[in-house]
MDAnalysis code that builds the backbone (N, CA, C; Angstrom):
import MDAnalysis as mda
import numpy as np

u = mda.Universe.empty(441, n_residues=147, atom_resindex=np.repeat(np.arange(147), 3), trajectory=True)
u.add_TopologyAttr("name", ["N", "CA", "C"] * 147)
u.add_TopologyAttr("resid", np.arange(1, 148))
u.add_TopologyAttr("resname", ["UNK", "UNK", "UNK", "UNK", "UNK", "UNK", "UNK", "UNK", "UNK", "UNK", "UNK", "UNK", "UNK", "UNK", "UNK", "UNK", "UNK", "UNK", "UNK", "UNK", "UNK", "UNK", "UNK", "UNK", "UNK", "UNK", "UNK", "UNK", "UNK", "UNK", "UNK", "UNK", "UNK", "UNK", "UNK", "UNK", "UNK", "UNK", "UNK", "UNK", "UNK", "UNK", "UNK", "UNK", "UNK", "UNK", "UNK", "UNK", "UNK", "UNK", "UNK", "UNK", "UNK", "UNK", "UNK", "UNK", "UNK", "UNK", "UNK", "UNK", "UNK", "UNK", "UNK", "UNK", "UNK", "UNK", "UNK", "UNK", "UNK", "UNK", "UNK", "UNK", "UNK", "UNK", "UNK", "UNK", "UNK", "UNK", "UNK", "UNK", "UNK", "UNK", "UNK", "UNK", "UNK", "UNK", "UNK", "UNK", "UNK", "UNK", "UNK", "UNK", "UNK", "UNK", "UNK", "UNK", "UNK", "UNK", "UNK", "UNK", "UNK", "UNK", "UNK", "UNK", "UNK", "UNK", "UNK", "UNK", "UNK", "UNK", "UNK", "UNK", "UNK", "UNK", "UNK", "UNK", "UNK", "UNK", "UNK", "UNK", "UNK", "UNK", "UNK", "UNK", "UNK", "UNK", "UNK", "UNK", "UNK", "UNK", "UNK", "UNK", "UNK", "UNK", "UNK", "UNK", "UNK", "UNK", "UNK", "UNK", "UNK", "UNK", "UNK", "UNK", "UNK", "UNK", "UNK"])
u.atoms.positions = np.array([
    [0.823, -1.197, 0.000],
    [0.000, 0.000, 0.000],
    [0.871, 1.267, 0.000],
    [1.846, 1.326, 0.899],
    [2.733, 2.479, 0.976],
    [3.553, 2.627, -0.298],
    [3.969, 1.491, -0.847],
    [4.740, 1.523, -2.090],
    [3.902, 2.093, -3.230],
    [2.612, 1.772, -3.268],
    [1.714, 2.311, -4.292],
    [1.603, 3.828, -4.181],
    [1.508, 4.317, -2.954],
    [1.404, 5.764, -2.729],
    [2.658, 6.469, -3.235],
    [3.824, 5.908, -2.922],
    [5.075, 6.509, -3.379],
    [5.211, 6.454, -4.903],
    [4.714, 5.375, -5.502],
    [4.732, 5.282, -6.972],
    [3.843, 6.358, -7.596],
    [2.675, 6.577, -7.004],
    [1.755, 7.595, -7.503],
    [2.364, 8.984, -7.346],
    [2.962, 9.247, -6.183],
    [3.607, 10.543, -5.942],
    [4.760, 10.749, -6.925],
    [5.554, 9.715, -7.132],
    [6.674, 9.809, -8.067],
    [6.213, 10.075, -9.487],
    [5.159, 9.387, -9.909],
    [4.609, 9.582, -11.250],
    [4.047, 11.003, -11.393],
    [3.335, 11.475, -10.363],
    [2.790, 12.841, -10.384],
    [3.890, 13.885, -10.462],
    [4.961, 13.692, -9.687],
    [6.082, 14.635, -9.701],
    [6.759, 14.646, -11.075],
    [6.876, 13.488, -11.679],
    [7.495, 13.395, -13.008],
    [6.684, 14.211, -14.023],
    [5.366, 14.019, -14.047],
    [4.530, 14.716, -15.018],
    [4.416, 16.201, -14.716],
    [4.451, 16.546, -13.440],
    [4.463, 17.964, -13.073],
    [5.748, 18.622, -13.572],
    [6.861, 17.922, -13.436],
    [8.141, 18.436, -13.924],
    [8.164, 18.572, -15.438],
    [7.629, 17.571, -16.125],
    [7.577, 17.630, -17.591],
    [6.678, 18.776, -18.044],
    [5.505, 18.897, -17.426],
    [4.574, 19.974, -17.781],
    [5.142, 21.347, -17.476],
    [5.732, 21.496, -16.294],
    [6.319, 22.784, -15.908],
    [7.488, 23.156, -16.793],
    [8.321, 22.163, -17.123],
    [9.458, 22.425, -18.005],
    [9.006, 22.803, -19.408],
    [7.960, 22.141, -19.890],
    [7.424, 22.460, -21.218],
    [6.849, 23.874, -21.243],
    [6.113, 24.228, -20.185],
    [5.528, 25.565, -20.109],
    [6.624, 26.628, -20.099],
    [7.644, 26.442, -19.262],
    [8.724, 27.424, -19.169],
    [9.487, 27.509, -20.494],
    [9.691, 26.375, -21.152],
    [10.365, 26.383, -22.447],
    [9.566, 27.143, -23.491],
    [8.252, 26.928, -23.506],
    [7.391, 27.638, -24.457],
    [7.373, 29.133, -24.156],
    [7.309, 29.486, -22.878],
    [7.290, 30.897, -22.474],
    [8.582, 31.587, -22.900],
    [9.708, 30.972, -22.614],
    [10.995, 31.569, -22.972],
    [11.197, 31.562, -24.487],
    [10.819, 30.486, -25.144],
    [10.972, 30.401, -26.594],
    [10.164, 31.457, -27.317],
    [8.929, 31.676, -26.851],
    [8.077, 32.689, -27.469],
    [8.682, 34.077, -27.310],
    [9.235, 34.361, -26.141],
    [9.818, 35.686, -25.930],
    [11.088, 35.890, -26.757],
    [11.767, 34.805, -27.103],
    [12.994, 34.918, -27.893],
    [12.734, 35.100, -29.383],
    [11.533, 34.756, -29.839],
    [11.210, 34.875, -31.265],
    [11.507, 36.278, -31.779],
    [11.064, 37.278, -31.033],
    [11.227, 38.659, -31.472],
    [12.657, 39.129, -31.559],
    [13.560, 38.440, -30.886],
    [14.958, 38.859, -30.926],
    [15.585, 38.633, -32.290],
    [14.948, 37.818, -33.115],
    [15.519, 37.492, -34.410],
    [14.939, 38.298, -35.563],
    [13.787, 38.933, -35.345],
    [13.203, 39.651, -36.479],
    [12.724, 41.058, -36.158],
    [12.858, 41.523, -34.957],
    [12.415, 42.870, -34.603],
    [13.546, 43.876, -34.753],
    [13.135, 45.156, -34.819],
    [14.098, 46.251, -34.979],
    [15.115, 46.263, -33.845],
    [16.374, 46.313, -34.229],
    [17.447, 46.457, -33.242],
    [17.596, 47.933, -32.937],
    [17.758, 48.259, -31.669],
    [17.916, 49.648, -31.236],
    [19.403, 49.884, -30.984],
    [19.952, 50.868, -31.694],
    [21.395, 51.074, -31.621],
    [21.803, 52.390, -30.965],
    [20.830, 53.310, -30.772],
    [21.191, 54.579, -30.131],
    [20.007, 55.126, -29.339],
    [20.273, 56.104, -28.505],
    [19.267, 56.676, -27.614],
    [18.143, 57.359, -28.378],
    [18.463, 58.046, -29.459],
    [17.429, 58.726, -30.249],
    [16.433, 57.718, -30.817],
    [16.943, 56.613, -31.300],
    [16.081, 55.561, -31.835],
    [15.205, 54.970, -30.722],
    [15.776, 54.771, -29.544],
    [15.019, 54.267, -28.408],
    [13.889, 55.223, -28.047],
    [14.182, 56.517, -27.971],
    [13.154, 57.506, -27.617],
    [12.043, 57.540, -28.668],
    [12.400, 57.434, -29.945],
    [11.409, 57.427, -31.025],
    [10.492, 56.211, -30.907],
    [11.076, 55.038, -30.694],
    [10.296, 53.806, -30.556],
    [9.419, 53.866, -29.308],
    [9.963, 54.403, -28.221],
    [9.172, 54.557, -26.994],
    [7.916, 55.387, -27.258],
    [8.079, 56.520, -27.943],
    [6.938, 57.389, -28.238],
    [5.922, 56.689, -29.129],
    [6.394, 56.016, -30.175],
    [5.495, 55.307, -31.091],
    [4.692, 54.242, -30.357],
    [5.368, 53.453, -29.545],
    [4.702, 52.346, -28.857],
    [3.812, 52.834, -27.714],
    [4.197, 53.921, -27.060],
    [3.330, 54.517, -26.025],
    [2.019, 54.982, -26.652],
    [2.096, 55.605, -27.820],
    [0.890, 56.063, -28.505],
    [-0.017, 54.896, -28.871],
    [0.567, 53.808, -29.367],
    [-0.220, 52.631, -29.727],
    [-0.968, 52.060, -28.525],
    [-0.330, 52.105, -27.352],
    [-0.945, 51.560, -26.143],
    [-1.784, 52.592, -25.384],
    [-1.701, 53.850, -25.784],
    [-2.451, 54.885, -25.083],
    [-1.885, 55.215, -23.714],
    [-0.578, 55.144, -23.577],
    [0.090, 55.483, -22.308],
    [0.413, 56.968, -22.330],
    [-0.148, 57.698, -21.374],
    [0.061, 59.150, -21.317],
    [1.137, 59.564, -20.328],
    [1.457, 58.684, -19.391],
    [2.449, 59.048, -18.384],
    [3.862, 59.001, -18.965],
    [4.767, 59.690, -18.312],
    [6.139, 59.764, -18.803],
    [6.863, 58.437, -18.603],
    [7.539, 57.995, -19.641],
    [8.380, 56.799, -19.598],
    [9.700, 57.169, -20.259],
    [10.770, 56.950, -19.561],
    [12.089, 57.238, -20.115],
    [12.777, 55.950, -20.532],
    [13.642, 56.081, -21.512],
    [14.411, 54.935, -21.969],
    [15.858, 55.059, -21.554],
    [16.464, 53.926, -21.269],
    [17.885, 53.882, -20.938],
    [18.510, 52.765, -21.759],
    [19.443, 53.147, -22.639],
    [20.135, 52.171, -23.468],
    [21.457, 51.828, -22.803],
    [21.609, 50.571, -22.469],
    [22.779, 50.108, -21.740],
    [23.646, 49.245, -22.649],
    [24.881, 49.101, -22.296],
    [25.746, 48.170, -23.018],
    [25.624, 46.767, -22.444],
    [25.000, 46.660, -21.278],
    [24.820, 45.370, -20.625],
    [23.625, 44.640, -21.211],
    [23.590, 43.349, -20.999],
    [22.459, 42.511, -21.400],
    [21.341, 42.747, -20.391],
    [20.332, 43.518, -20.779],
    [19.220, 43.746, -19.865],
    [17.975, 44.160, -20.623],
    [16.866, 43.887, -20.008],
    [15.577, 44.291, -20.524],
    [14.580, 44.268, -19.390],
    [14.350, 45.404, -18.760],
    [13.408, 45.472, -17.647],
    [12.912, 46.906, -17.467],
    [11.908, 47.042, -16.614],
    [11.349, 48.356, -16.333],
    [11.503, 48.645, -14.842],
    [11.887, 49.882, -14.543],
    [11.891, 50.376, -13.164],
    [10.609, 51.183, -13.030],
    [9.673, 50.679, -12.240],
    [8.386, 51.354, -12.114],
    [8.501, 52.611, -11.273],
    [7.811, 53.667, -11.697],
    [7.844, 54.941, -10.985],
    [7.300, 54.804, -9.568],
    [6.409, 53.854, -9.355],
    [5.783, 53.717, -8.053],
    [6.675, 53.032, -7.030],
    [7.801, 52.470, -7.465],
    [8.722, 51.859, -6.510],
    [9.344, 52.939, -5.637],
    [9.523, 52.627, -4.373],
    [10.044, 53.604, -3.417],
    [11.408, 54.155, -3.811],
    [12.294, 53.310, -4.375],
    [13.648, 53.771, -4.646],
    [13.712, 54.798, -5.769],
    [12.660, 54.914, -6.575],
    [12.670, 55.920, -7.628],
    [12.106, 57.252, -7.160],
    [11.404, 57.257, -6.050],
    [10.912, 58.507, -5.473],
    [9.983, 59.297, -6.375],
    [9.084, 58.628, -7.097],
    [8.092, 59.336, -7.904],
    [8.586, 59.794, -9.257],
    [9.766, 59.393, -9.665],
    [10.250, 59.758, -11.001],
    [9.509, 58.922, -12.043],
    [9.634, 59.251, -13.313],
    [8.945, 58.474, -14.357],
    [9.433, 57.031, -14.413],
    [8.622, 56.198, -15.065],
    [9.058, 54.828, -15.333],
    [10.315, 54.903, -16.204],
    [11.203, 53.949, -16.021],
    [12.412, 53.883, -16.823],
    [12.541, 52.475, -17.397],
    [12.598, 52.381, -18.717],
    [12.815, 51.091, -19.371],
    [14.282, 51.014, -19.742],
    [14.969, 50.018, -19.174],
    [16.390, 49.799, -19.462],
    [16.528, 48.589, -20.367],
    [17.184, 48.792, -21.496],
    [17.439, 47.688, -22.413],
    [18.895, 47.744, -22.854],
    [19.422, 46.604, -23.262],
    [20.789, 46.578, -23.736],
    [21.163, 45.218, -24.284],
    [22.284, 45.177, -24.952],
    [22.762, 43.924, -25.534],
    [21.783, 43.402, -26.570],
    [21.608, 42.101, -26.608],
    [20.701, 41.484, -27.573],
    [19.245, 41.869, -27.293],
    [18.958, 42.355, -26.086],
    [17.591, 42.747, -25.734],
    [17.255, 44.179, -26.148],
    [18.148, 44.858, -26.826],
    [17.862, 46.206, -27.325],
    [17.058, 46.075, -28.622],
    [15.799, 45.730, -28.467],
    [14.897, 45.478, -29.597],
    [13.537, 46.130, -29.339],
    [12.828, 46.415, -30.424],
    [11.493, 47.004, -30.318],
    [10.557, 46.119, -29.498],
    [10.596, 44.803, -29.713],
    [9.661, 43.942, -29.000],
    [9.895, 43.955, -27.483],
    [11.117, 44.194, -27.049],
    [11.389, 44.280, -25.609],
    [10.798, 45.579, -25.056],
    [10.899, 46.660, -25.809],
    [10.273, 47.920, -25.404],
    [8.762, 47.727, -25.307],
    [8.165, 47.093, -26.312],
    [6.726, 46.823, -26.295],
    [6.351, 45.966, -25.086],
    [7.137, 44.954, -24.809],
    [6.921, 44.059, -23.671],
    [6.893, 44.849, -22.357],
    [7.921, 45.670, -22.164],
    [8.015, 46.429, -20.907],
    [6.922, 47.495, -20.813],
    [6.577, 48.119, -21.931],
    [5.484, 49.095, -21.919],
    [4.154, 48.434, -21.562],
    [3.977, 47.182, -21.978],
    [2.737, 46.490, -21.645],
    [2.623, 46.246, -20.148],
    [3.750, 45.956, -19.496],
    [3.737, 45.844, -18.033],
    [3.250, 47.160, -17.421],
    [3.707, 48.280, -17.976],
    [3.291, 49.596, -17.472],
    [1.812, 49.822, -17.761],
    [1.379, 49.554, -18.975],
    [-0.022, 49.748, -19.361],
    [-0.962, 48.964, -18.455],
    [-0.620, 47.727, -18.169],
    [-1.472, 46.865, -17.341],
    [-1.238, 47.067, -15.841],
    [-0.314, 47.968, -15.501],
    [0.024, 48.269, -14.110],
    [0.342, 46.991, -13.320],
    [1.241, 46.206, -13.871],
    [1.582, 44.925, -13.266],
    [2.281, 45.046, -11.917],
    [2.679, 46.229, -11.530],
    [3.302, 46.393, -10.218],
    [2.234, 46.500, -9.126],
    [0.992, 46.752, -9.499],
    [-0.094, 46.898, -8.525],
    [-0.711, 45.547, -8.178],
    [-1.234, 45.462, -6.996],
    [-2.015, 44.296, -6.543],
    [-1.286, 42.969, -6.685],
    [-0.016, 42.967, -6.440],
    [0.725, 41.710, -6.447],
    [0.394, 40.949, -5.167],
    [0.297, 39.634, -5.250],
    [0.074, 38.859, -4.029],
    [1.221, 39.075, -3.042],
    [0.887, 39.165, -1.777],
    [1.912, 39.380, -0.738],
    [2.768, 38.132, -0.540],
    [2.152, 36.978, -0.692],
    [2.864, 35.715, -0.553],
    [3.832, 35.555, -1.727],
    [5.100, 35.272, -1.447],
    [6.106, 35.224, -2.516],
    [5.844, 34.091, -3.510],
    [5.333, 32.952, -3.060],
    [5.023, 31.865, -3.983],
    [3.874, 32.268, -4.907],
    [2.826, 32.854, -4.339],
    [1.699, 33.304, -5.162],
    [2.119, 34.420, -6.118],
    [3.010, 35.303, -5.659],
    [3.521, 36.370, -6.513],
    [4.295, 35.789, -7.707],
    [5.121, 34.780, -7.445],
    [5.874, 34.150, -8.517],
    [4.925, 33.474, -9.509],
    [3.915, 32.775, -9.008],
    [2.947, 32.114, -9.893],
    [2.150, 33.134, -10.698],
    [1.771, 34.248, -10.059],
    [1.056, 35.319, -10.763],
    [1.928, 35.893, -11.874],
    [3.211, 36.055, -11.584],
    [4.158, 36.557, -12.585],
    [4.279, 35.579, -13.754],
    [4.475, 34.292, -13.456],
    [4.705, 33.295, -14.493],
    [3.468, 32.967, -15.320],
    [2.282, 33.053, -14.705],
    [1.076, 32.607, -15.397],
    [0.122, 33.724, -15.791],
    [0.384, 34.965, -15.356],
    [-0.485, 36.058, -15.752],
    [0.297, 37.233, -16.329],
    [1.141, 37.853, -15.506],
    [1.799, 39.090, -15.929],
    [2.775, 38.875, -17.092],
    [3.674, 37.932, -16.967],
    [4.696, 37.736, -18.000],
    [4.106, 37.214, -19.315],
    [3.204, 36.229, -19.301],
    [2.615, 35.803, -20.589],
    [1.865, 36.926, -21.307],
    [1.186, 37.805, -20.556],
    [0.505, 38.936, -21.184],
    [1.506, 39.841, -21.894],
    [2.601, 40.161, -21.222],
    [3.611, 41.056, -21.806],
    [4.326, 40.387, -22.981],
    [4.575, 39.093, -22.889],
    [5.216, 38.375, -23.997],
    [4.297, 38.357, -25.213],
    [3.005, 38.085, -25.000],
    [2.047, 38.044, -26.118],
    [1.976, 39.392, -26.822],
    [2.012, 40.484, -26.054],
    [1.966, 41.800, -26.686],
    [3.306, 42.140, -27.361],
    [4.397, 41.912, -26.661],
    [5.708, 42.248, -27.214],
    [6.037, 41.483, -28.478],
    [5.656, 40.218, -28.536],
    [5.997, 39.363, -29.672],
    [4.970, 39.423, -30.793],
    [3.688, 39.377, -30.432],
    [2.640, 39.259, -31.441],
    [1.683, 40.456, -31.512],
    [1.796, 41.398, -30.561],
    [0.885, 42.544, -30.541],
    [-0.488, 42.214, -29.983],
    [-0.623, 41.086, -29.298],
    [-1.912, 40.670, -28.732],
    [-2.126, 41.320, -27.372],
    [-3.235, 42.003, -27.208],
    [-3.562, 42.630, -25.930],
    [-4.471, 41.692, -25.139],
    [-3.936, 41.099, -24.105],
    [-4.699, 40.169, -23.265],
    [-5.156, 40.823, -21.979],
])
């Protein structure tokens, strides 16, 4: 009887691992698609132009600044975070992530206000990020789908 329970648990863990790994692979693979065919951003003027174009498409009226880095990065510093002290949102991109689709991705996080109403529990916050916030931003950044 106990051996059967352990076999069932082992089988469940195996399929959970396969399913979770497949989901993460699909999520990461989808986000990488745009790195091969989207506009590469090579200077600050180009970044500011793309920021304005994409903000207009999303109807974002608040100030968003761009920061072009030489480092490999693609993220947004939300204005509402305490360490920014009420300054505008800042999208930092660099390296292979200096692409239009990454700007679109980060702007979608701003549009949907993904920094608000995060679960306080860190596990729930991570699950919310992986299954709601990040897939929405990837779908918009890669395919232009507003979810």
